[in-house]
Backbone as a printed PyTorch tensor [residue, N CA C, xyz], in Angstrom:
tensor([[[-10.4850,  -1.5220, -46.6910],
         [-10.3390,  -0.1790, -46.1730],
         [-11.6910,   0.4580, -45.8860]],

        [[-12.6630,   0.1440, -46.6780],
         [-13.9820,   0.7200, -46.5100],
         [-14.6170,   0.2870, -45.1830]],

        [[-14.4270,  -0.9640, -44.7770],
         [-14.9780,  -1.4490, -43.5170],
         [-14.3470,  -0.7370, -42.3280]],

        [[-13.0630,  -0.4930, -42.3860],
         [-12.3670,   0.2020, -41.2960],
         [-12.8770,   1.6340, -41.1700]],

        [[-13.0590,   2.3020, -42.2860],
         [-13.5650,   3.6690, -42.2780],
         [-14.9810,   3.7200, -41.7090]],

        [[-15.8190,   2.8180, -42.1240],
         [-17.1940,   2.7610, -41.6180],
         [-17.2110,   2.4650, -40.1200]],

        [[-16.3420,   1.5610, -39.6860],
         [-16.2580,   1.2290, -38.2700],
         [-15.8420,   2.4550, -37.4510]],

        [[-14.8460,   3.1880, -37.9230],
         [-14.3860,   4.3850, -37.2240],
         [-15.4740,   5.4610, -37.1990]],

        [[-16.1350,   5.6550, -38.3020],
         [-17.2060,   6.6410, -38.3770],
         [-18.3430,   6.2790, -37.4230]],

        [[-18.7090,   5.0150, -37.4110],
         [-19.7600,   4.5530, -36.5160],
         [-19.3450,   4.7050, -35.0530]],

        [[-18.0980,   4.3900, -34.7510],
         [-17.5990,   4.5200, -33.3790],
         [-17.6300,   5.9690, -32.9050]],

        [[-17.1880,   6.8670, -33.7420],
         [-17.1970,   8.2930, -33.3920],
         [-18.6250,   8.7760, -33.1950]],

        [[-19.5230,   8.3690, -34.0690],
         [-20.9230,   8.7680, -33.9570],
         [-21.5270,   8.2850, -32.6390]],

        [[-21.2690,   7.0460, -32.2930],
         [-21.7890,   6.4870, -31.0400],
         [-21.2230,   7.2450, -29.8370]],

        [[-19.9520,   7.5540, -29.8640],
         [-19.3380,   8.2990, -28.7560],
         [-19.9300,   9.6930, -28.6100]],

        [[-20.1400,  10.3640, -29.7230],
         [-20.7220,  11.7110, -29.6810],
         [-22.1380,  11.6590, -29.1280]],

        [[-22.9320,  10.7350, -29.6030],
         [-24.3070,  10.6100, -29.1220],
         [-24.3540,  10.2170, -27.6470]],

        [[-23.4620,   9.3670, -27.2320],
         [-23.4310,   8.9520, -25.8250],
         [-23.0460,  10.1170, -24.9230]],

        [[-22.1610,  10.9610, -25.3730],
         [-21.7630,  12.0960, -24.5430],
         [-22.8860,  13.1150, -24.4310]],

        [[-23.7050,  13.2280, -25.4600],
         [-24.8360,  14.1590, -25.4130],
         [-25.9740,  13.6260, -24.5540]],

        [[-26.0660,  12.3410, -24.4020],
         [-27.1780,  11.7310, -23.6900],
         [-27.0100,  11.7790, -22.1730]],

        [[-25.8330,  12.0920, -21.6940],
         [-25.5970,  12.1340, -20.2550],
         [-26.4140,  13.2190, -19.5870]],

        [[-26.6990,  13.0210, -18.3180],
         [-27.4970,  14.0170, -17.6060],
         [-26.6940,  15.2930, -17.4220]],

        [[-27.3750,  16.4040, -17.5730],
         [-26.7430,  17.7080, -17.4580],
         [-26.6180,  18.0660, -15.9940]],

        [[-25.4500,  18.4750, -15.6040],
         [-25.2360,  18.9070, -14.2250],
         [-25.7640,  20.3240, -14.1000]],

        [[-26.2450,  20.6490, -12.9430],
         [-26.7300,  22.0050, -12.7230],
         [-28.2000,  22.0000, -12.3470]],

        [[-28.7540,  23.1830, -12.3510],
         [-30.1390,  23.3690, -11.9250],
         [-31.0940,  23.1830, -13.0930]],

        [[-32.3510,  22.9080, -12.7600],
         [-33.3630,  22.7490, -13.7890],
         [-34.4570,  23.8000, -13.6080]],

        [[-35.4640,  23.7430, -14.4650],
         [-36.5310,  24.7440, -14.4680],
         [-37.2930,  24.7690, -13.1380]],

        [[-37.5550,  23.6060, -12.5710],
         [-38.3040,  23.5530, -11.3140],
         [-37.5180,  24.1850, -10.1690]],

        [[-36.2110,  23.9480, -10.1380],
         [-35.3920,  24.5460,  -9.0830],
         [-35.3170,  26.0580,  -9.2430]],

        [[-35.2380,  26.5140, -10.4690],
         [-35.2330,  27.9540, -10.7350],
         [-36.5510,  28.5780, -10.2630]],

        [[-37.6550,  27.9650, -10.6340],
         [-38.9710,  28.4710, -10.2460],
         [-39.1250,  28.5010,  -8.7260]],

        [[-38.6730,  27.4520,  -8.0510],
         [-38.7650,  27.3930,  -6.5920],
         [-37.9050,  28.4720,  -5.9440]],

        [[-36.7050,  28.6680,  -6.4560],
         [-35.8180,  29.7010,  -5.9080],
         [-36.4320,  31.0860,  -6.0900]],

        [[-37.0260,  31.3330,  -7.2490],
         [-37.6750,  32.6190,  -7.4900],
         [-38.8750,  32.8210,  -6.5780]],

        [[-39.7070,  31.7950,  -6.4480],
         [-40.8860,  31.9110,  -5.5870],
         [-40.4940,  32.2260,  -4.1520]],

        [[-39.4990,  31.5170,  -3.6480],
         [-39.0410,  31.7340,  -2.2780],
         [-38.4920,  33.1420,  -2.1030]],

        [[-37.6730,  33.5680,  -3.0400],
         [-37.0720,  34.9000,  -2.9420],
         [-38.1310,  35.9940,  -3.0420]],

        [[-39.0990,  35.8510,  -3.9450],
         [-40.1580,  36.8550,  -4.0580],
         [-41.0180,  36.9020,  -2.7920]],

        [[-41.2820,  35.7550,  -2.1920],
         [-42.0270,  35.7340,  -0.9280],
         [-41.2700,  36.4840,   0.1610]],

        [[-39.9610,  36.2300,   0.2440],
         [-39.1480,  36.9120,   1.2500],
         [-39.0650,  38.4070,   0.9740]],

        [[-39.0070,  38.7810,  -0.3110],
         [-38.9590,  40.1940,  -0.6770],
         [-40.2640,  40.8870,  -0.2830]],

        [[-41.3840,  40.2270,  -0.5200],
         [-42.6820,  40.7970,  -0.1380],
         [-42.7900,  40.9600,   1.3740]],

        [[-42.2920,  39.9750,   2.1000],
         [-42.3240,  40.0530,   3.5610],
         [-41.4470,  41.1980,   4.0510]],

        [[-40.2670,  41.3530,   3.4660],
         [-39.3810,  42.4540,   3.8590],
         [-40.0390,  43.7990,   3.5510]],

        [[-40.7420,  43.8710,   2.4270],
         [-41.4430,  45.1120,   2.0830],
         [-42.5380,  45.4150,   3.0920]],

        [[-43.2570,  44.3840,   3.5070],
         [-44.3430,  44.5920,   4.4730],
         [-43.8220,  45.0230,   5.8390]],

        [[-42.5650,  44.6750,   6.1170],
         [-41.9520,  45.0960,   7.3820],
         [-41.3110,  46.4700,   7.2930]],

        [[-41.3660,  47.0940,   6.1250],
         [-40.8560,  48.4510,   5.9800],
         [-39.4080,  48.5560,   5.5320]],

        [[-38.8720,  47.5080,   4.9550],
         [-37.4710,  47.5430,   4.5270],
         [-37.3260,  47.8510,   3.0410]],

        [[-38.3850,  48.3080,   2.3930],
         [-38.3660,  48.5110,   0.9460],
         [-37.4230,  49.6210,   0.5020]],

        [[-37.0850,  50.5420,   1.3780],
         [-36.2460,  51.6580,   0.9730],
         [-34.7570,  51.4260,   1.1100]],

        [[-34.3470,  50.2870,   1.6060],
         [-32.9220,  50.0710,   1.8560],
         [-32.1770,  49.7260,   0.5650]],

        [[-30.8930,  49.9740,   0.5890],
         [-30.0410,  49.6720,  -0.5680],
         [-30.0270,  48.1750,  -0.8320]],

        [[-29.9370,  47.3760,   0.2210],
         [-29.9090,  45.9230,   0.0480],
         [-31.2090,  45.4010,  -0.5540]],

        [[-32.3270,  45.9960,  -0.1910],
         [-33.6130,  45.6110,  -0.7620],
         [-33.6100,  45.8920,  -2.2670]],

        [[-33.0820,  47.0420,  -2.6510],
         [-33.0170,  47.4120,  -4.0610],
         [-32.1010,  46.4660,  -4.8280]],

        [[-30.9770,  46.0810,  -4.2340],
         [-30.0790,  45.1100,  -4.8730],
         [-30.7990,  43.7830,  -5.0700]],

        [[-31.5400,  43.3680,  -4.0560],
         [-32.2680,  42.1040,  -4.1450],
         [-33.2990,  42.1480,  -5.2610]],

        [[-34.0290,  43.2570,  -5.3580],
         [-35.0420,  43.3810,  -6.4050],
         [-34.3970,  43.3310,  -7.7900]],

        [[-33.2440,  43.9620,  -7.9370],
         [-32.5280,  43.9360,  -9.2220],
         [-32.0640,  42.5210,  -9.5560]],

        [[-31.5570,  41.8130,  -8.5690],
         [-31.1090,  40.4380,  -8.7930],
         [-32.2750,  39.5310,  -9.1620]],

        [[-33.4390,  39.7650,  -8.5750],
         [-34.5970,  38.9410,  -8.9230],
         [-35.0750,  39.2290, -10.3420]],

        [[-34.9420,  40.4780, -10.7710],
         [-35.2610,  40.7980, -12.1660],
         [-34.3120,  40.0560, -13.1010]],

        [[-33.0330,  40.0390, -12.7470],
         [-32.0520,  39.3010, -13.5520],
         [-32.3580,  37.8080, -13.5440]],

        [[-32.7370,  37.2700, -12.3870],
         [-33.0630,  35.8480, -12.2860],
         [-34.2750,  35.5000, -13.1520]],

        [[-35.2580,  36.3810, -13.1600],
         [-36.4480,  36.1520, -13.9800],
         [-36.0780,  36.1560, -15.4650]],

        [[-35.1590,  37.0450, -15.8380],
         [-34.6740,  37.0780, -17.2200],
         [-33.9210,  35.7940, -17.5530]],

        [[-33.0920,  35.3350, -16.6140],
         [-32.3820,  34.0660, -16.8100],
         [-33.3660,  32.9210, -17.0110]],

        [[-34.4440,  32.9250, -16.2440],
         [-35.4570,  31.8810, -16.3750],
         [-36.0820,  31.9180, -17.7700]],

        [[-36.3530,  33.1110, -18.2540],
         [-36.9530,  33.2630, -19.5770],
         [-36.0670,  32.6710, -20.6630]],

        [[-34.7560,  32.8510, -20.5120],
         [-33.8160,  32.3470, -21.5050],
         [-33.2770,  30.9600, -21.1520]],

        [[-33.9260,  30.2980, -20.1940],
         [-33.6020,  28.9300, -19.7780],
         [-32.1620,  28.7730, -19.2950]],

        [[-31.6700,  29.8160, -18.6530],
         [-30.3500,  29.7740, -18.0320],
         [-30.5720,  29.5270, -16.5360]],

        [[-30.8950,  28.2800, -16.2120],
         [-31.3640,  27.9550, -14.8730],
         [-30.2820,  28.0690, -13.8010]],

        [[-29.0420,  27.7820, -14.1460],
         [-27.9600,  27.9350, -13.1690],
         [-27.8530,  29.3930, -12.7290]],

        [[-27.8430,  30.3020, -13.6990],
         [-27.7630,  31.7320, -13.3840],
         [-29.0130,  32.1970, -12.6410]],

        [[-30.1560,  31.6450, -12.9940],
         [-31.4080,  31.9870, -12.3220],
         [-31.3340,  31.6700, -10.8340]],

        [[-30.9370,  30.4550, -10.5070],
         [-30.8540,  30.0410,  -9.1040],
         [-29.7780,  30.8380,  -8.3760]],

        [[-28.6420,  31.0540,  -9.0170],
         [-27.5720,  31.8270,  -8.3770],
         [-28.0180,  33.2540,  -8.0680]],

        [[-28.7060,  33.9010,  -9.0100],
         [-29.1840,  35.2570,  -8.7680],
         [-30.2630,  35.2900,  -7.6890]],

        [[-31.1240,  34.2980,  -7.6750],
         [-32.1670,  34.2420,  -6.6360],
         [-31.5430,  34.0430,  -5.2550]],

        [[-30.5000,  33.2180,  -5.1620],
         [-29.8260,  33.0090,  -3.8750],
         [-29.0990,  34.2700,  -3.4210]],

        [[-28.4890,  34.9870,  -4.3550],
         [-27.8500,  36.2620,  -4.0120],
         [-28.8980,  37.2580,  -3.5300]],

        [[-30.0470,  37.2730,  -4.1960],
         [-31.1290,  38.1770,  -3.7970],
         [-31.5950,  37.8670,  -2.3800]],

        [[-31.7050,  36.5960,  -2.0470],
         [-32.1240,  36.2100,  -0.6910],
         [-31.1170,  36.6950,   0.3510]],

        [[-29.8350,  36.6630,  -0.0110],
         [-28.8020,  37.1770,   0.9000],
         [-29.0490,  38.6700,   1.1650]],

        [[-29.2780,  39.4400,   0.1050],
         [-29.4970,  40.8760,   0.2780],
         [-30.8080,  41.1750,   1.0020]],

        [[-31.7930,  40.3180,   0.8370],
         [-33.0560,  40.4940,   1.5710],
         [-32.7940,  40.3090,   3.0660]],

        [[-32.0300,  39.2680,   3.4220],
         [-31.6760,  39.0550,   4.8370],
         [-30.8880,  40.2400,   5.3780]],

        [[-29.9640,  40.7530,   4.5710],
         [-29.1640,  41.9080,   5.0010],
         [-30.0260,  43.1490,   5.1740]],

        [[-31.0090,  43.3350,   4.3360],
         [-31.8890,  44.5140,   4.4430],
         [-32.6880,  44.4770,   5.7470]],

        [[-33.0320,  43.2820,   6.1910],
         [-33.8120,  43.1520,   7.4190],
         [-32.9610,  43.3660,   8.6700]],

        [[-31.6500,  43.2170,   8.5160],
         [-30.7600,  43.4620,   9.6720],
         [-30.6550,  44.9470,   9.9870]],

        [[-30.8330,  45.7610,   8.9480],
         [-30.7730,  47.1990,   9.1770],
         [-29.6080,  47.8870,   8.6260]]])
């Protein structure tokens, strides 16, 4: 009985470790950083064109603040998603 118990325990341990070792789906730190850099560049360009006072510009700036916070807490999926939303609002602010 002891061998069967040890075998089961070892099997469960191996399965748990194997499931943890798989690659994580989603974004990583480099993708988050790239998304933020791109969005901040676009935000600066929109500001230089005089779109800083628009509602969409303000939404974009708020989303980039949230994305930066996500980056700090290593929530890279949320970081990239917020940066992409910010880029949408930056494009909308430039439309008028």
